[in-house]
C-alpha positions, 0 to 999 in steps of 0.5 A: 674926589673922595673915593678912597682907594686901598694901595696894596704892597705885598712885601718880601725880603723888600728892606733896600727898596721898602722905605723908597716905594711906601714914601712915594705913596705916602708923597702921593699928590691924592691923600686920601689912600689906604697902604695896606703892608703885607709883609709875608714871611720876609728873614731880613729886616722888613717886618719892622721897616713895615711897623715904623712906617706904620707907625709914622703915617696913619694911612699905613695897615701892616699886616703878617703872615707866612710865606707862601709867595706874592700872590697869597700877599694880594689875595691878603691885601684884598681881603683887608681892602677897605677902599673904593679903588684899590691898586696894587705895588711891588714893593721894590719900584715905587710911583710918581707923586701924580700917578693916583690921582691923575688916574683917580681923576681919570676914571671919575671923568670918564665913568672907568672901571679900569684905569691903566698907564705906563712904566717908565722906559727900558730905552730911550726907543719908548714914545711917551706922549701923555696922550690918553684913550678910552679902548674897547676888550678887543683893542686893550687885549690885543694892546696887553699883547704886544707890549705884554703888559699884564701887570696889574700894577699897572691899573687900578680898579675899581672895588667891585671888579676885583673884590671877587677874585683872588691870585693863584697861589704859587705862581708866576705868571699870576698877573697874566690870569688875573687880566684877562679874567678883568678884561672880560669884567669890562666894557673899557679900559682908558689908557693913558701912555705917561710913564708912572710907574717907575719899576726897578731892575736892579732887583731878581725876582722869582720871574728873573730867576734862573728857568725851571720846571716852574717856569716851562709849566707856567708859561706852556699853562699862561698862553693856553689860559689866553688862547682860551679866554681873549675875546674872541675876534679874527684880529686878535687870533692873528695877535695871538698866534705872534705871540704864540710863534714868539713865545713859543720859540724863545722856550724852545731855546731855553728847554734846548738848554735845560734838557734836564727840564725835559727829558723824553722832549715832550715839552719842545714837541708840543711848542713845534706843535702849537708854533707850527699851527700857529705860524705864518711861513710867509714872515716867519722869523731865523730863529722859527725856522731853525726850531719847527726844521732843525733837528732836536739835537742840532738846535741843544748844539745850538742854543748851548754855543749861542749861551757860551757866545753870550756869557763871554 
């Protein structure tokens, strides 16, 4: 295998984890790599770390830019990548030494455009059987939606699939839009059920930060994009309906205890309307039942009380 893999790493205030991340890439069993570190205006020691790491390994390219967010950093990486294969790694995570070699081998052996692996599990409930399957877009989309597995770092991509694509600047859930667009460009996806990507649950990023207007707006925008752009199929319609019911129920509760972001209740009205359209009332759960049938003021009290109990 002689294919060059461009590994794009957006870096922002990652000094605590950056060296671990980069070392895990440099120490891959597959050596033909181009490692692009995009320092996104970090205010900590990340810039000097990028500089020192690039001096230690000639495969590392260090790019500095003003802070614009991870979307813009990833776009910068794409614009500067020269590899046949593209990979994304987040700077606070790291990867198993065999990951890129194994993924590339599966890609080449099966003439695939995209290959996906798993991340380490949060608990022991997830079963990794190391099986490999080739999925059509409908099967892949069903699995990705059910597992909420939109993260772009789970996959490697042939260059021609993503070289003209760009991440949407200054939004969270950018991976949802990107992954749906990728699915619509390929005829199949290879899926390896092995946990080669080690996801860092210590760092607190924007996804896990406090609720906000941006979280509210992008949750709706991303969900509507999914619904409009996933492959057309009755099976996926049911999967999408279930996703909307569960996800919008969660956001209804969040808005009910963060009423400052929905003072006029228009967002909760929309969520309730969409939940009702997507619900199968023979399978409805208690939380969704409360959203649909309890008065808004009562839901605010229930949500606030739940939060108080949870925080004790």
